[in-house]
C-alpha positions as CSV (number, residue, x, y, z in Angstrom):
1,M,51.9,92.2,-79.1
2,A,54.7,94.6,-79.4
3,H,57.0,91.9,-80.3
4,D,54.3,90.8,-83.2
5,M,53.8,94.2,-84.0
6,Q,57.5,94.6,-85.2
7,R,57.4,91.6,-87.5
8,V,56.0,93.7,-90.3
9,R,56.9,92.4,-93.6
10,E,56.8,93.9,-97.2
11,S,54.9,90.8,-98.5
12,D,52.6,91.6,-96.1
13,G,51.0,94.2,-98.7
14,R,50.9,96.6,-95.7
15,M,52.2,100.2,-96.5
16,L,55.8,100.6,-97.3
17,A,56.3,103.6,-95.2
18,S,59.7,104.5,-96.2
19,S,61.8,107.6,-95.8
20,G,61.9,109.5,-98.8
21,A,61.5,112.9,-97.7
22,G,65.1,113.8,-98.5
23,S,64.9,112.9,-102.4
24,T,64.5,115.7,-104.9
25,E,66.6,114.4,-107.4
26,V,64.9,113.1,-110.6
27,G,66.4,110.5,-113.1
28,R,67.7,110.9,-116.2
29,S,64.6,110.7,-118.5
30,G,63.2,113.6,-116.5
31,A,60.5,111.3,-114.6
32,M,60.3,110.5,-110.7
33,L,58.6,106.7,-112.1
34,R,59.6,105.4,-115.2
35,V,58.4,102.0,-116.4
36,S,59.1,100.4,-119.5
37,G,58.2,97.3,-121.6
38,L,56.7,95.5,-118.0
39,R,55.5,92.3,-118.5
40,K,53.6,90.0,-115.9
41,S,51.8,86.3,-116.2
42,Y,50.1,84.5,-114.0
43,G,50.3,80.9,-115.4
44,E,48.5,81.7,-118.8
45,I,47.2,84.9,-117.8
46,E,48.5,87.6,-119.1
47,A,48.0,90.2,-116.3
48,L,50.8,93.5,-117.7
49,R,51.6,92.9,-121.6
50,G,54.4,95.7,-121.8
51,V,53.6,98.4,-120.2
52,D,55.3,101.9,-120.8
53,L,54.7,104.9,-118.2
54,E,56.1,108.0,-116.8
55,V,55.1,110.2,-113.7
56,A,56.6,113.4,-113.3
57,A,57.6,114.8,-109.8
58,G,54.8,117.4,-109.1
59,E,52.4,115.5,-111.3
60,I,49.6,113.4,-110.6
61,V,48.6,110.2,-113.2
62,A,45.4,108.5,-112.6
63,L,45.9,105.2,-113.8
64,L,42.5,104.3,-114.9
65,G,41.0,101.1,-115.8
66,P,38.0,98.4,-115.3
67,N,38.4,95.5,-112.8
68,G,41.0,93.0,-114.3
69,A,42.9,95.7,-116.6
70,G,46.4,95.2,-114.2
71,K,46.1,98.2,-112.1
72,T,47.2,96.3,-108.9
73,T,49.7,94.1,-110.5
74,L,51.4,97.3,-111.9
75,V,51.3,99.2,-108.5
76,S,52.8,96.1,-106.8
77,I,55.9,95.6,-109.5
78,V,56.8,99.5,-108.9
79,A,56.7,98.8,-104.9
80,G,58.9,96.0,-105.2
81,L,55.9,93.5,-104.0
82,R,55.8,91.5,-106.7
83,R,58.8,90.8,-109.5
84,A,58.2,91.3,-113.3
85,D,58.8,88.7,-116.1
86,A,60.4,91.8,-118.2
87,G,60.9,95.0,-118.2
88,V,62.3,98.1,-116.2
89,V,61.0,100.0,-113.2
90,E,62.9,103.0,-112.4
91,V,62.1,105.6,-109.4
92,D,64.5,108.7,-109.2
93,G,66.7,107.1,-112.1
94,L,67.4,104.2,-109.6
95,D,66.1,100.7,-111.2
96,A,63.8,99.0,-108.7
97,R,65.2,96.0,-108.8
98,R,68.6,96.3,-108.4
99,R,68.7,99.0,-105.8
100,S,65.3,98.4,-104.0
101,A,66.3,99.5,-100.7
102,E,66.9,103.0,-101.8
103,V,64.3,102.9,-104.2
104,R,61.7,102.1,-101.1
105,R,62.9,104.9,-99.5
106,R,61.3,107.0,-101.6
107,I,58.1,105.4,-102.0
108,G,54.7,105.7,-100.0
109,L,52.0,102.7,-101.1
110,A,48.6,102.2,-99.8
111,P,47.1,99.4,-101.2
112,Q,44.1,98.5,-102.1
113,D,43.5,96.0,-99.2
114,T,43.7,98.2,-95.8
115,G,46.3,97.5,-93.4
116,I,46.4,98.6,-90.1
117,Y,46.6,96.8,-86.6
118,P,43.1,96.5,-85.3
119,V,43.8,96.2,-81.4
120,V,45.8,99.4,-81.2
121,S,45.1,103.1,-81.3
122,V,45.1,104.6,-84.4
123,R,48.1,107.1,-82.7
124,R,50.3,103.7,-81.9
125,N,49.3,103.0,-85.8
126,L,50.9,106.1,-87.1
127,L,53.8,106.0,-84.5
128,L,55.0,102.1,-85.6
129,F,54.8,102.9,-89.4
130,G,56.1,106.6,-88.5
131,E,59.1,104.8,-87.0
132,L,59.7,102.1,-89.2
133,A,59.8,104.7,-92.0
134,G,63.0,106.0,-89.8
135,L,61.3,109.4,-88.9
136,G,62.5,111.0,-85.6
137,R,60.1,111.2,-82.9
138,A,59.7,115.4,-83.2
139,E,59.7,115.0,-86.6
140,L,57.0,112.1,-86.4
141,R,54.6,113.3,-83.9
142,R,54.6,116.8,-86.1
143,R,53.7,114.9,-89.4
144,I,51.1,112.8,-87.1
145,D,49.5,116.1,-86.5
146,E,49.5,117.5,-89.9
147,V,48.2,114.2,-91.8
148,A,45.9,114.1,-89.0
149,E,44.4,117.8,-89.8
150,A,44.7,117.0,-93.3
151,L,42.3,114.2,-93.8
152,D,40.4,115.1,-90.6
153,I,41.2,112.0,-88.3
154,G,42.2,113.9,-84.9
155,E,39.5,113.1,-83.0
156,L,39.8,109.1,-83.8
157,L,43.8,109.1,-82.8
158,D,43.1,107.7,-79.5
159,R,40.3,105.3,-80.8
160,Q,41.3,101.3,-81.1
161,A,41.6,101.3,-84.8
162,G,39.5,98.3,-85.4
163,K,36.5,99.9,-84.3
164,L,36.5,102.6,-87.0
165,S,34.0,102.6,-89.7
166,G,35.4,101.8,-93.2
167,G,35.7,105.1,-94.3
168,Q,37.5,106.1,-91.1
169,K,40.2,102.8,-91.7
170,R,40.7,104.0,-95.4
171,R,41.8,107.3,-94.1
172,V,44.3,105.9,-91.3
173,H,45.4,103.8,-93.7
174,T,46.2,106.6,-96.5
175,A,47.6,108.5,-93.6
176,I,50.4,106.3,-92.7
177,A,51.7,106.0,-96.7
178,L,51.8,110.0,-96.2
179,L,53.7,110.2,-93.1
180,H,57.4,110.4,-94.6
181,R,56.4,112.8,-97.4
182,P,57.6,110.0,-100.5
183,A,59.0,111.2,-103.7
184,L,56.4,108.5,-105.5
185,L,53.1,107.9,-103.7
186,L,51.2,104.8,-104.9
187,L,47.7,104.6,-104.2
188,D,46.1,101.9,-105.5
189,E,41.8,102.0,-105.5
190,A,42.4,104.5,-102.4
191,T,38.6,105.8,-102.3
192,T,37.3,102.0,-102.5
193,G,34.3,101.4,-100.2
194,A,35.2,104.9,-98.9
195,D,32.0,107.3,-98.3
196,V,31.8,110.7,-100.2
197,E,33.5,112.7,-97.3
198,T,36.7,110.6,-97.5
199,R,36.6,110.8,-100.9
200,G,37.1,114.9,-100.9
201,H,39.7,114.6,-97.8
202,I,41.9,111.9,-100.1
203,L,41.7,113.7,-103.3
204,E,42.2,117.0,-101.6
205,L,45.3,115.8,-100.1
206,V,46.6,113.8,-103.0
207,R,46.3,117.3,-104.9
208,Q,48.4,119.3,-102.3
209,L,51.1,116.6,-102.2
210,A,51.1,117.2,-105.9
211,A,51.8,120.8,-105.6
212,E,54.6,120.3,-102.9
213,G,56.8,118.5,-105.5
214,S,55.2,114.4,-104.9
215,A,54.9,112.3,-108.0
216,V,51.7,110.3,-108.0
217,L,50.3,107.8,-109.7
218,Y,46.6,107.1,-108.5
219,S,45.4,103.9,-109.5
220,T,41.3,103.8,-110.0
221,H,38.6,102.1,-111.8
222,Y,35.8,105.1,-110.9
223,L,35.5,107.6,-114.3
224,A,34.0,110.6,-112.2
225,E,37.0,110.1,-109.5
226,V,39.8,110.9,-112.5
227,E,37.3,113.9,-114.1
228,A,37.0,115.3,-110.6
229,L,41.0,115.0,-110.1
230,G,41.7,117.1,-113.1
231,S,44.9,115.1,-113.4
232,A,46.9,113.4,-116.6
233,V,45.1,110.1,-117.0
234,A,46.7,106.6,-118.2
235,I,44.1,104.5,-119.7
236,L,45.0,100.9,-119.0
237,D,43.0,98.0,-120.5
238,H,43.8,94.0,-121.1
239,G,47.1,95.0,-119.2
240,Q,48.4,97.5,-121.8
241,V,48.1,101.4,-121.6
242,I,46.2,102.5,-124.6
243,A,46.0,106.1,-124.1
244,R,48.0,108.4,-121.7
245,G,47.2,112.4,-121.7
246,D,45.1,115.2,-120.0
247,V,41.5,114.5,-120.0
248,G,40.7,117.5,-122.0
249,D,42.8,116.6,-124.4
250,L,42.0,112.9,-124.6
251,I,37.9,113.7,-125.0
252,G,39.2,116.4,-127.6
253,A,41.1,113.5,-129.4
254,H,39.0,110.6,-129.1
255,A,35.5,111.2,-128.2
256,V,32.6,112.6,-130.0
257,P,28.7,112.0,-128.6
258,V,27.9,108.7,-129.2
259,V,23.7,107.4,-129.8
260,E,23.0,104.4,-128.4
261,L,19.7,102.3,-129.3
262,A,18.9,99.0,-127.3
263,F,16.6,96.5,-128.9
264,D,14.5,94.0,-127.6
265,G,16.3,90.9,-129.3
266,E,18.6,91.3,-132.3
267,V,19.2,94.7,-133.9
268,P,17.5,95.4,-137.0
269,A,18.9,96.2,-140.4
270,I,19.3,100.0,-140.2
271,S,20.6,102.5,-142.5
272,S,23.2,105.1,-141.4
273,H,26.1,107.3,-142.0
274,G,30.0,105.2,-141.3
275,G,31.1,104.2,-137.6
276,A,28.1,102.4,-136.3
277,T,28.8,99.7,-134.3
278,V,26.6,96.6,-132.8
279,E,27.4,95.1,-129.5
280,G,24.9,92.3,-128.5
281,N,21.5,93.8,-128.8
282,R,23.0,97.5,-129.2
283,L,23.5,99.8,-132.1
284,R,26.2,102.7,-131.4
285,L,26.6,105.5,-133.6
286,P,29.3,108.0,-133.2
287,T,27.9,111.6,-134.4
288,R,28.5,115.3,-133.8
289,D,24.7,115.9,-134.3
290,P,22.7,113.5,-132.0
291,A,19.6,114.9,-132.6
292,A,19.6,114.9,-136.5
293,T,20.9,111.3,-136.3
294,L,17.9,110.1,-134.1
295,V,15.8,112.0,-136.7
296,E,17.2,109.9,-139.3
297,V,17.5,106.3,-137.8
298,V,14.4,105.9,-135.5
299,P,11.8,106.1,-138.4
300,Q,13.9,103.1,-139.5
301,V,13.1,101.3,-136.1
302,P,10.1,98.4,-136.5
303,P,7.6,98.9,-134.2
304,G,7.9,97.4,-130.8
305,V,11.6,96.4,-130.8
306,L,13.4,99.5,-129.5
307,S,13.7,99.5,-125.4
308,S,16.1,102.5,-124.9
309,V,17.7,105.4,-126.6
310,E,21.1,107.0,-124.7
311,I,23.3,109.8,-126.0
312,I,26.9,109.1,-124.5
313,R,28.2,112.6,-124.5
314,P,32.0,113.5,-125.2
315,N,33.9,112.4,-121.6
316,L,36.1,109.7,-120.4
317,E,33.3,107.1,-120.6
318,A,33.1,108.3,-124.6
319,V,36.6,108.1,-124.9
320,Y,36.9,104.5,-123.5
321,L,34.3,103.5,-126.0
322,A,35.9,105.3,-128.6
323,L,39.5,103.3,-128.1
324,T,38.1,100.0,-127.3
325,G,34.5,99.8,-128.5
326,R,33.2,98.7,-125.2
327,R,31.1,100.6,-122.5
328,Y,33.3,101.2,-119.5
329,D,30.3,99.6,-117.1
330,E,30.4,96.5,-119.3
331,A,34.0,96.0,-119.3
332,D,34.0,96.8,-115.7
333,R,31.6,93.7,-114.9
334,E,33.7,91.5,-117.7
335,G,37.0,92.6,-115.9
336,A,35.5,91.6,-112.4
337,R,34.8,88.2,-113.7
338,E,38.7,87.9,-115.4
339,E,40.0,89.5,-112.0
340,A,38.6,86.4,-110.1
341,T,40.4,83.9,-112.6
342,E,43.7,85.9,-112.2
343,R,43.6,85.7,-108.5
344,K,43.2,82.0,-109.1
345,G,46.1,82.1,-111.3
346,R,48.0,84.1,-108.8
347,S,47.4,81.7,-105.9
348,V,48.5,78.6,-108.3
349,V,51.6,80.4,-109.0
350,A,52.4,81.2,-105.3
351,K,52.5,77.8,-104.4
């Protein structure tokens, strides 16, 4: 068992818990992470189509996008688990492809799929990954105590990892990525399947790490989570960053209330102000005054065909709708189907 546990490979997709606490310099662009012109295809499927993105030291950037938007591919390339077809990744001013060993020492990664050893204790997992990160014995024991307190896993340290609940495993998984105080923390769907308590612990710790100077790229497809973080956000859609800024600024720049009417069957002919769009059986009307718009439009609807009315208030959902013409949940369902196809493409290319 001990021999097997030592054979931890990056290609396994587990945490890259590499030593990076000593790095305080920031690259020439002023960013801890700089991604430029990044492209990646799996066969004929374009996962990334020229992504540009920067994350400064002490900054949290939520990478928001529906399933299949390319988030995991982007995080994997930054972490060195996949190779881009084109483009540049720099971490702390270092070319991630040419100076990969130095870059890995600056990164902490918690990928979407949990990567812990189920047959040994939580403490043994943390010790193993901490040793791989190059932490000394005294520092490692201190860091285990610190992350255990921050993520509320102190009572779990001597329990067998495989017998934990899903939320508890997610906390341990995240703790491994944080042990060495990485200069750049990559979290890919960190709260997927997590309970409310676990989600709260992880989000609070992300804020704390950024306050201590770490750059954080936080990949998620949960709109409410991004709004709760109060961070900068980069919206990734079909492999491209379509917007980047603070949540409030994006809402102010792109979002107005939208009145959405759903019909049984085709959308009837309705006279309205400009900006109306039709998708399937839904009519969407952007408006500064939803009540006045309803008073104008509803009397024009033939009897018995209107199935529902919804007012979408200015939020990230409205930003996404304004930028793409699609509701976020619709894009998420569509993306889940495309992501399944992309996985098939990745497996074919790997062969």
